[in-house]
C-alpha positions in Angstrom: 22.9 -5.3 -129.0 19.4 -5.7 -130.1 20.4 -8.8 -132.0 21.9 -10.3 -128.8 18.5 -9.8 -127.0 16.6 -11.5 -129.8 19.0 -14.4 -129.8 18.6 -14.7 -126.0 14.8 -14.7 -126.1 14.8 -17.2 -129.0 17.0 -19.5 -127.0 14.8 -19.3 -123.9 11.7 -20.1 -126.0 13.3 -23.2 -127.5 14.4 -24.4 -124.1 10.9 -24.0 -122.6 9.2 -25.9 -125.4 11.8 -28.7 -125.1 11.3 -29.0 -121.4 7.5 -29.1 -121.8 7.7 -32.0 -124.2 10.2 -33.8 -121.9 7.8 -33.6 -119.0 4.7 -34.6 -121.0 5.7 -36.8 -123.9 3.0 -37.5 -126.5 4.3 -41.0 -127.2 6.2 -43.5 -125.1 8.2 -46.5 -126.2 7.9 -48.3 -122.8 4.8 -49.4 -120.9 4.0 -47.6 -117.7 5.5 -49.2 -114.6 3.0 -50.8 -112.1 2.2 -49.1 -108.8 4.3 -49.9 -105.8 2.9 -52.2 -103.0 1.8 -49.1 -101.1 -0.2 -47.8 -104.1 -1.9 -51.2 -104.5 -3.0 -51.2 -100.8 -4.6 -47.8 -101.3 -6.8 -49.2 -104.0 -7.9 -52.2 -102.0 -10.8 -52.1 -99.5 -9.9 -51.1 -96.0 -9.1 -53.9 -93.6 -12.1 -54.9 -91.3 -11.3 -53.8 -87.8 -13.9 -56.0 -86.1 -14.4 -59.1 -88.2 -17.8 -60.7 -88.1 -18.3 -63.8 -85.9 -18.3 -66.7 -86.1 -17.5 -66.3 -89.9 -18.4 -63.7 -92.5 -21.5 -64.9 -94.3 -21.5 -65.4 -98.0 -25.3 -65.2 -98.2 -28.2 -64.2 -96.0 -28.8 -66.9 -93.4 -31.7 -67.8 -91.1 -31.7 -69.2 -87.6 -34.2 -70.5 -85.0 -33.9 -70.9 -81.2 -36.0 -72.7 -78.6 -35.5 -72.4 -74.8 -36.8 -74.5 -72.0 -36.9 -72.4 -68.8 -37.6 -73.3 -65.2 -38.1 -70.0 -63.4 -39.1 -68.7 -60.1 -41.3 -65.5 -60.2 -41.3 -63.5 -56.9 -43.0 -60.3 -56.0 -42.5 -58.1 -53.0 -45.1 -57.3 -50.3 -47.5 -60.1 -51.0 -48.3 -60.6 -47.3 -51.0 -63.1 -46.2 -50.9 -63.0 -42.4 -49.0 -61.6 -39.4 -49.1 -62.4 -35.7 -47.7 -60.3 -32.8 -50.5 -57.8 -32.1 -51.9 -58.0 -28.6 -55.6 -58.1 -27.7 -56.9 -55.1 -25.9 -56.7 -56.8 -22.5 -53.4 -58.6 -22.8 -49.8 -58.1 -23.9 -47.4 -59.9 -26.3 -44.6 -61.9 -24.6 -43.2 -63.6 -27.7 -42.4 -62.2 -31.2 -44.9 -62.8 -33.9 -44.3 -64.0 -37.5 -45.1 -62.8 -41.0 -46.5 -65.2 -43.5 -46.1 -64.4 -47.2 -46.5 -66.3 -50.5 -44.2 -69.3 -50.9 -42.8 -68.7 -54.4 -41.9 -71.8 -56.3 -40.5 -72.7 -59.7 -42.5 -73.3 -62.8 -41.7 -74.4 -66.4 -42.0 -72.2 -69.4 -40.4 -71.7 -72.8 -38.9 -69.2 -75.3 -39.1 -69.3 -79.1 -37.1 -67.1 -81.4 -36.3 -66.5 -85.1 -33.5 -64.4 -86.7 -31.7 -63.4 -89.9 -28.0 -62.9 -90.5 -27.5 -60.2 -93.2 -24.7 -59.8 -95.7 -24.6 -56.1 -94.8 -21.6 -55.7 -92.5 -22.6 -58.8 -90.5 -25.7 -57.2 -89.0 -28.4 -59.5 -87.7 -32.0 -59.2 -86.5 -33.7 -61.4 -83.9 -37.1 -61.7 -82.3 -37.9 -63.8 -79.2 -41.1 -64.7 -77.3 -41.3 -65.7 -73.6 -44.2 -67.6 -72.0 -44.4 -68.3 -68.2 -47.2 -69.1 -65.8 -46.5 -69.4 -62.0 -49.9 -70.5 -60.8 -51.2 -71.2 -57.3 -48.3 -70.1 -55.2 -49.7 -70.6 -51.7 -49.3 -69.6 -48.0 -51.1 -70.6 -44.8 -51.0 -69.0 -41.4 -52.6 -70.7 -38.4 -53.6 -69.4 -35.0 -50.5 -68.4 -33.1 -49.8 -69.2 -29.4 -51.3 -67.0 -26.7 -47.9 -65.3 -26.1 -47.8 -64.2 -29.8 -51.1 -62.3 -29.6 -53.6 -62.6 -32.5 -53.4 -63.4 -36.2 -54.0 -60.5 -38.5 -54.8 -60.6 -42.2 -55.5 -58.0 -44.9 -59.2 -58.0 -44.1 -60.4 -57.6 -40.5 -63.3 -56.1 -38.5 -61.9 -54.6 -35.3 -59.0 -55.2 -33.0 -61.0 -57.3 -30.6 -62.3 -59.7 -33.3 -59.0 -60.2 -35.2 -58.2 -63.4 -33.4 -58.0 -65.6 -36.5 -58.4 -69.3 -36.7 -56.5 -69.5 -40.0 -55.6 -67.4 -43.1 -54.7 -68.8 -46.5 -53.7 -67.2 -49.7 -52.6 -68.0 -53.3 -51.0 -65.9 -56.0 -50.8 -66.6 -59.8 -48.8 -64.8 -62.5 -49.4 -65.2 -66.3 -46.4 -63.6 -68.1 -45.8 -62.9 -71.8 -42.9 -61.0 -73.3 -41.5 -60.2 -76.8 -38.1 -58.8 -77.6 -36.8 -57.5 -81.0 -33.1 -56.9 -81.6 -30.8 -55.4 -84.2 -27.2 -56.4 -83.5 -23.8 -57.3 -84.8 -21.6 -60.1 -83.5 -17.8 -59.6 -84.0 -14.4 -60.6 -82.7 -12.4 -58.2 -80.5 -9.7 -60.9 -80.0 -9.2 -64.4 -81.1 -11.2 -65.8 -78.1 -13.7 -63.1 -77.3 -16.8 -61.9 -79.2 -19.2 -59.1 -78.5 -22.7 -58.5 -79.8 -24.1 -55.1 -79.0 -27.8 -54.7 -79.9 -30.6 -52.3 -79.8 -34.4 -52.9 -80.1 -37.8 -52.9 -78.7 -39.4 -54.7 -75.7 -43.1 -55.5 -75.3 -44.8 -57.3 -72.4 -48.2 -58.1 -71.0 -49.2 -60.0 -67.9 -51.8 -60.4 -65.3 -51.7 -61.5 -61.7 -54.2 -62.6 -59.1 -54.0 -62.6 -55.3 -56.7 -64.4 -53.3 -56.7 -64.3 -49.4 -59.2 -66.2 -47.3 -59.6 -65.4 -43.5 -61.4 -67.7 -41.1 -62.0 -65.6 -38.1 -63.7 -66.3 -34.8 -66.6 -64.0 -35.6 -66.9 -64.2 -39.4 -65.2 -65.3 -42.6 -63.8 -62.8 -45.1 -61.8 -63.0 -48.3 -60.3 -60.6 -50.8 -59.8 -60.9 -54.6 -57.1 -58.7 -56.1 -56.2 -58.5 -59.8 -53.7 -56.6 -61.9 -53.4 -56.4 -65.6 -50.3 -54.8 -67.3 -49.1 -54.1 -70.8 -46.1 -52.1 -71.8 -43.7 -51.3 -74.6 -40.4 -49.5 -74.8 -36.8 -49.3 -75.8 -34.3 -52.1 -75.1 -30.5 -52.5 -75.5 -27.7 -54.6 -74.3 -24.5 -56.6 -74.8 -24.0 -60.3 -75.4 -20.5 -61.7 -74.8 -18.8 -65.1 -75.5 -15.5 -66.1 -74.0 -14.1 -69.1 -75.9 -11.9 -71.5 -73.9 -11.8 -74.7 -76.1 -12.8 -75.6 -79.6 -16.5 -75.0 -79.8 -16.9 -74.3 -76.1 -17.4 -70.9 -74.5 -18.8 -69.0 -71.5 -21.5 -66.5 -72.3 -22.6 -63.5 -70.3 -25.5 -61.2 -71.2 -26.7 -57.8 -69.9 -29.8 -56.0 -71.1 -31.7 -52.9 -70.0 -35.2 -51.7 -71.0 -37.6 -49.0 -70.1 -41.3 -49.7 -70.8 -44.2 -47.3 -70.8 -47.5 -49.0 -70.2 -50.7 -49.3 -68.2 -51.5 -51.0 -64.9 -55.2 -51.8 -64.4 -56.2 -52.9 -60.9 -59.3 -54.4 -59.4 -59.9 -55.3 -55.7 -63.0 -56.8 -54.1 -63.6 -57.8 -50.5 -66.4 -60.1 -49.3 -67.4 -60.7 -45.7 -69.6 -63.5 -44.2 -71.9 -65.1 -46.7 -72.5 -61.9 -48.7 -72.5 -62.4 -52.5 -71.9 -58.7 -53.1 -68.6 -57.1 -52.1 -68.2 -54.8 -49.1 -65.3 -53.1 -50.9 -64.8 -52.7 -54.6 -62.0 -50.5 -55.9 -60.6 -50.1 -59.4 -57.9 -48.0 -60.8 -55.7 -47.6 -63.9 -52.4 -45.8 -64.1 -49.8 -45.2 -66.9 -46.2 -45.2 -65.9 -42.6 -46.2 -66.8 -41.2 -49.5 -65.7 -37.5 -50.2 -65.9 -36.2 -53.7 -66.5 -32.8 -55.3 -66.1 -31.9 -58.8 -67.4 -28.8 -60.9 -66.7 -27.5 -64.2 -68.0 -24.5 -66.4 -67.4 -23.7 -70.0 -68.6 -21.9 -72.3 -71.0 -22.3 -72.7 -74.8 -21.2 -75.3 -77.4 -21.4 -74.5 -81.1 -20.5 -76.7 -84.1 -20.5 -76.2 -87.9 -21.3 -78.9 -90.4 -22.0 -79.4 -94.1 -20.2 -76.1 -94.8 -23.2 -73.7 -94.3 -25.1 -75.1 -91.2 -24.4 -74.4 -87.6 -25.9 -75.9 -84.4 -25.5 -74.7 -80.8 -26.7 -75.5 -77.3 -26.3 -73.5 -74.1 -27.3 -73.9 -70.5 -27.2 -71.2 -67.9 -28.8 -69.1 -65.2 -30.9 -66.0 -65.8 -32.2 -63.2 -63.6 -34.6 -60.3 -64.3 -36.0 -57.5 -62.2 -39.0 -55.4 -63.0 -39.0 -52.4 -60.7 -42.1 -51.4 -58.8 -44.3 -53.9 -60.8 -46.6 -54.7 -57.8 -49.5 -52.3 -58.3 -52.1 -54.4 -56.5 -54.5 -52.2 -54.6 -54.3 -52.4 -50.8 -57.3 -53.6 -48.7 -58.7 -51.3 -46.0 -60.0 -52.3 -42.6 -63.6 -53.3 -43.1 -64.9 -51.6 -39.9 -62.8 -48.4 -40.1 -61.7 -47.7 -43.7 -59.0 -45.1 -43.9 -57.0 -43.4 -46.6 -53.7 -45.3 -47.1 -51.2 -46.2 -49.8 -53.3 -47.2 -52.8 -50.9 -49.9 -54.0 -48.8 -52.5 -52.2 -45.7 -51.6 -54.1 -42.6 -53.8 -54.7 -40.5 -55.3 -57.5 -41.2 -58.4 -59.6 -38.2 -60.6 -60.2 -37.4 -63.8 -62.1 -34.6 -66.2 -61.7 -34.0 -69.7 -63.0 -32.4 -72.2 -65.4 -32.4 -71.7 -69.2 -31.6 -74.5 -71.7 -31.4 -73.2 -75.3 -30.8 -74.9 -78.6 -30.3 -73.1 -82.0 -30.0 -74.0 -85.6 -28.7 -71.8 -88.5 -28.9 -72.5 -92.2 
């Protein structure tokens, strides 16, 4: 009986050793078979979900842009004159009118430089904008008797506000720099997106001069505002291709700038060389900005690694509550009132851009 147990144990041991060598042979006479297709795909790099547009760069590339712009700058609440206020001994039988600055268009430019990186198709781009809208004017003449008297920002008393004429001019000197970090990629065969983040910086100054020729005296006011600000900016550029090389572009950007508004207002009456009013102020605050663009674009590649594009479209911007010019008080009876005129600064106009990549 004991012999049977020993034989059984010996047989199990031999079977175990044989099985172990069968599963893990020390030598093989045949080469290992190659992996299946599925195994090969696992070893390859994962497929790019959003391929870089227009093509994946084989090296770092640089590009330059230049824009010609024809923009209108317009600011709220820049009033020069108003009629419709009756004299003390009469009444108004016809509605008066309000005269404000006549905002025109002025030329400017943008200049930019950028780099396309090899790293996942990222790019960086910096752009400078220069615009000067100078000597935007307005004139208000004496209204008819039924419209009462003409009122300007500077006046003495109700009985002496019957103006002969009021004229004004406004000028804006605008500078802006945007820096972006983005990536342009395909989401379909005919549509590309470029989300971007970055920083926005701006500085400008504006002047408003109003001259009143009244029946009893002459008065004029000089109002100045200087602004600088910097903040975060982000947005999305889109291109909708409809023919070989041709596309419709649409851009949307938002920014929030923190900066300083520095204001100075002087009022002179008669022939006085010294002001009868002189007020200065400086405030720090946030200024939100929104930018829109829509137009057509044509792009062509040549000599393997060079690209050229041209675009033409319409742009709009709004700078909320950018008018911080100080209000002017009545010269005879100064009173506490809103310290600033308030109102938005807006831009709109044509943009022609050319770009070259190498």
